C-alpha positions in Angstrom: 15.4 -21.0 -12.8 14.9 -17.5 -11.4 14.5 -17.2 -7.6 13.4 -14.5 -5.2 11.4 -11.5 -6.4 8.8 -12.1 -9.2 9.8 -10.8 -12.6 6.9 -8.4 -13.0 7.5 -6.9 -9.6 11.2 -6.6 -10.5 10.4 -4.6 -13.6 8.2 -2.1 -11.7 10.9 -1.6 -9.0 13.6 -1.3 -11.8 11.6 1.4 -13.6 11.2 3.4 -10.4 14.9 3.2 -9.4 16.1 3.9 -12.9 13.9 7.0 -12.9 15.4 8.2 -9.6 18.9 7.6 -10.9 18.0 9.4 -14.1 16.8 12.4 -12.2 20.0 12.6 -10.3 21.9 12.3 -13.5 19.9 15.2 -15.0 20.9 17.5 -12.2 24.6 16.5 -12.4 24.5 16.7 -16.2 23.3 20.4 -16.0 26.0 21.3 -13.4 28.7 19.4 -15.4 27.9 21.4 -18.5 28.0 24.6 -16.6 31.4 23.7 -15.1 32.8 22.7 -18.4 31.5 25.6 -20.4 32.5 28.3 -17.9 36.2 27.4 -18.4 38.1 29.7 -20.7 39.3 26.7 -22.7 36.3 24.4 -23.0 37.1 20.8 -23.5 34.8 19.9 -26.3 35.6 16.2 -26.0 34.3 16.1 -22.4 31.2 18.1 -23.3 30.5 15.7 -26.2 31.0 12.6 -23.9 28.7 13.8 -21.2 26.0 14.7 -23.8 26.2 11.3 -25.4 26.0 9.6 -22.0 22.9 11.7 -21.2 21.3 10.8 -24.5 22.0 7.1 -24.0 20.5 7.2 -20.5 17.4 9.0 -21.9 16.9 6.4 -24.6 17.3 3.6 -22.1 14.7 5.1 -19.8 12.3 5.6 -22.8 12.6 2.0 -23.7 12.0 0.9 -20.1 8.9 3.0 -19.9 7.6 1.6 -23.2 8.3 -2.0 -22.1 6.5 -1.4 -18.8 3.4 0.1 -20.5 3.3 -2.5 -23.2 3.9 -5.4 -20.9 1.3 -4.5 -18.3 -1.4 -2.9 -20.6 -1.2 -5.4 -23.4 -0.4 -8.4 -21.1 -3.5 -10.2 -22.3 -2.3 -10.2 -25.9 1.2 -11.6 -24.9 1.8 -15.3 -24.5 2.4 -15.8 -20.8 1.1 -12.3 -19.9 3.4 -9.6 -18.5 5.9 -12.1 -17.1 6.2 -13.8 -20.5 6.8 -10.5 -22.2 9.5 -9.4 -19.8 11.2 -12.8 -19.9 11.5 -12.8 -23.7 15.2 -11.9 -24.2 14.9 -12.0 -28.0 12.3 -9.2 -28.0 13.7 -6.2 -30.0 13.0 -3.8 -27.1 15.1 -5.9 -24.7 17.9 -6.3 -27.2 17.8 -2.5 -27.8 18.1 -1.8 -24.1 21.0 -4.2 -23.8 22.7 -2.5 -26.8 22.4 0.9 -25.1 23.9 -0.4 -21.9 26.8 -1.9 -23.9 27.6 1.4 -25.6 27.3 3.3 -22.3 29.6 0.9 -20.5 32.2 1.0 -23.3 32.1 4.8 -23.3 32.4 5.0 -19.5 35.3 2.6 -19.3 37.1 4.3 -22.2 37.1 7.6 -20.5 38.0 6.0 -17.2 41.1 4.7 -19.0 41.7 8.1 -20.6 41.6 9.8 -17.1 44.2 7.3 -15.9 46.3 7.9 -19.0 46.3 11.7 -18.4 47.0 11.4 -14.7 50.0 9.2 -15.4 51.3 11.8 -17.8 50.4 9.8 -21.0 52.4 6.7 -20.1 51.1 3.8 -22.3 52.4 0.9 -20.2 50.1 2.0 -17.3 46.9 1.5 -19.3 47.9 -1.7 -21.0 45.9 -3.9 -18.7 42.8 -1.7 -18.7 42.9 -1.6 -22.5 43.0 -5.4 -22.7 40.1 -5.5 -20.3 38.2 -3.0 -22.5 38.8 -5.2 -25.5 37.5 -8.2 -23.5 34.4 -6.1 -22.6 33.6 -5.3 -26.2 34.1 -8.9 -27.3 31.9 -10.3 -24.6 29.3 -7.6 -25.1 29.1 -8.2 -28.8 28.7 -12.0 -28.2 25.9 -11.3 -25.7 24.1 -9.1 -28.2 24.4 -11.8 -30.9 23.0 -14.5 -28.5 20.2 -12.3 -27.4 19.1 -11.4 -30.9 19.2 -15.1 -32.0 17.7 -16.6 -28.9 14.8 -19.0 -29.3 11.3 -18.1 -28.1 11.0 -18.9 -24.4 14.7 -18.6 -23.7 15.6 -16.9 -20.4 18.4 -14.5 -19.5 19.9 -17.3 -17.4 20.4 -19.5 -20.4 23.5 -21.7 -20.1 25.0 -20.3 -23.3 24.7 -16.7 -22.1 26.1 -17.1 -18.6 29.8 -17.2 -19.3 29.6 -14.2 -21.6 27.4 -12.1 -19.3 29.7 -13.0 -16.4 32.8 -12.0 -18.5 31.0 -8.7 -19.5 30.4 -7.5 -16.0 33.7 -8.9 -14.6 35.8 -7.0 -17.2 34.0 -3.7 -16.6 34.4 -4.1 -12.9 38.1 -4.9 -13.1 38.7 -2.0 -15.5 37.1 0.4 -13.0 39.0 -1.0 -10.0 42.4 -1.0 -11.8 42.0 2.5 -13.1 40.7 3.9 -9.8 43.7 2.3 -8.0 46.2 3.7 -10.5 44.7 7.2 -10.4 44.5 7.2 -6.5 48.1 6.0 -6.2 49.4 8.6 -8.6 47.7 11.4 -6.8 49.0 10.1 -3.4 52.5 9.8 -4.7 52.5 13.2 -6.3 51.2 14.8 -3.1 53.8 13.1 -1.1 56.7 14.1 -3.4 55.6 17.7 -3.6 54.6 18.0 0.1 58.0 16.8 1.6 58.0 17.3 5.3 55.1 19.7 5.0 51.8 17.9 4.9 49.8 20.8 3.5 50.0 19.8 -0.2 49.4 16.1 0.6 46.4 17.1 2.8 45.1 19.3 0.0 45.2 16.4 -2.5 43.4 14.0 -0.1 39.9 15.1 -1.1 40.8 14.4 -4.7 41.7 10.9 -3.8 38.5 10.5 -1.8 36.4 11.7 -4.8 38.0 9.2 -7.2 37.7 6.4 -4.7 34.0 7.2 -3.9 33.1 7.4 -7.6 34.9 4.2 -8.4 33.4 2.4 -5.4 29.9 3.5 -6.4 30.1 1.9 -9.8 32.0 -1.1 -8.8 29.5 -1.9 -6.0 26.6 -1.7 -8.4 28.4 -4.0 -11.0 29.3 -6.5 -8.2 25.7 -6.6 -7.0 24.6 -7.2 -10.6 27.1 -10.0 -11.1 26.2 -11.7 -7.8 22.4 -11.5 -8.4 22.8 -12.9 -11.9 25.0 -15.8 -10.8 22.5 -16.8 -8.1 19.7 -16.6 -10.6 17.7 -13.8 -9.0 15.3 -11.5 -10.8 16.9 -8.8 -8.7 19.5 -8.5 -11.5 16.8 -6.8 -13.6 16.6 -4.0 -11.1 20.3 -3.3 -10.9 21.0 -3.6 -14.6 18.5 -0.9 -15.4 20.2 1.4 -12.8 23.6 0.9 -14.3 23.1 3.0 -17.4 22.3 6.3 -15.6 24.8 5.3 -12.9 27.7 5.4 -15.4 26.8 9.0 -16.2 26.5 9.8 -12.5 30.0 8.5 -11.7 31.4 10.3 -14.7 29.9 13.6 -13.6 30.7 13.4 -9.9 34.4 13.9 -10.4 34.0 16.7 -12.8 31.4 18.5 -10.7 33.1 18.2 -7.3 36.5 19.2 -8.7 35.1 21.9 -10.9 33.2 23.5 -8.1 36.3 23.7 -6.0 35.3 21.1 -3.4 38.7 19.7 -3.3 41.8 21.8 -2.5 39.8 24.9 -1.5 37.8 22.9 1.0 40.9 22.1 3.0 42.6 25.4 2.8 41.4 26.2 6.3 43.3 23.1 7.6 46.7 24.3 6.3 49.4 24.1 9.0 50.4 27.4 10.6 53.6 26.4 12.2 56.2 29.1 11.7 59.0 26.6 11.3 57.6 24.9 8.2 58.0 26.2 4.7 54.7 27.4 3.2 53.7 28.8 -0.1 52.1 32.2 0.4 49.7 33.2 -2.4 50.8 36.3 -4.3 48.4 39.2 -3.8 48.7 42.4 -5.8 48.2 45.4 -3.6 47.9 48.8 -5.4 50.6 51.2 -4.5 49.6 54.7 -3.7 51.7 57.9 -4.0 53.5 58.7 -0.9 55.0 62.0 -0.1 58.2 61.9 2.0 59.3 65.0 3.8 62.9 65.0 5.0 63.9 67.7 7.4 67.4 68.2 8.7 68.7 70.2 11.5 72.0 71.4 10.3 74.5 72.8 12.6 77.3 74.7 11.0 80.3 73.3 12.6 83.8 73.3 11.3 84.3 69.7 12.5 81.4 68.3 10.3 82.2 70.5 7.4 78.5 70.6 6.2 77.8 73.2 3.6 74.7 74.6 1.8 75.5 72.2 -1.1 74.9 69.2 1.1 71.4 70.5 2.1 70.5 71.0 -1.6 71.4 67.3 -2.3 69.2 66.1 0.6 66.2 68.0 -0.8 66.7 66.6 -4.3 66.9 63.1 -2.8 63.5 63.5 -1.2 61.9 64.6 -4.5 63.5 61.6 -6.3 61.9 59.1 -3.8 58.5 60.7 -4.2 58.7 60.4 -8.0 59.7 56.8 -7.8 56.6 56.0 -5.7 54.4 57.7 -8.2 55.9 55.6 -11.0 55.4 52.4 -9.0 51.7 53.2 -8.5 51.2 53.8 -12.2 52.6 50.4 -13.0 
């Protein structure tokens, strides 16, 4: 039995918050495309993934708007009114929304695992556990879709047959995100420590990258945890959070790309680099154009029998000055 917020109120709040998250995703989506396309070597896979995520979030929002309009406007034609319509888990629109969420979740977790795989230099043993969790996510998600499509009229989302599979669904995606985030963060920390040595500049420069990964992972994990808790206690608040998760997956995906791509990581801490003279630092190479320089060499020669300097020696000095001037001109040309 659902407790807390009424179901029709939960649907209105869910639609509003999903629209807010979708608006944020729209902004991040545009910036992400700009960041990815401006690169000399555009990663088409990443572009395709973010476009698919945006498309799925758009479809999910369209279905939510349709359900809200149909449920409230045509409530008199529905058995049980608006609440009866929103509670019907076997309705095709509800099943469609759930399917979109499943695809979005699988896509987000897959590329979270892919990021971990790349950061760990393509070592398969590192992503063994996340891959098993991903398989568990797909199995539990497919089972949930089957039970929703074949649910009897009047069945609720808190149906006893659904609870273990829905719990497994959200638990697996949360664990996948936590494990991958921990692995990526540890690898970045270890790499910064190994490269930094006694000088903390490199490790300090990599710290914002770790913060970005942790923040993005914590954002999604917190939402899934809230969803799982509200579902287990039987609250209609789970309807609010579950509608926010679809655009939230795209937001967390774009956050890392945008913040790193815009240079808000290493460059933001360049001003905090240590300036101790005793430490070893890497000085950036800057090409300064060389200009022709004329060198005039004058000698005061005193004819002395003890030095034995002759006119031939003076001629050699003049030729040496001309040779140095020519070398500077050649350097400036290069």
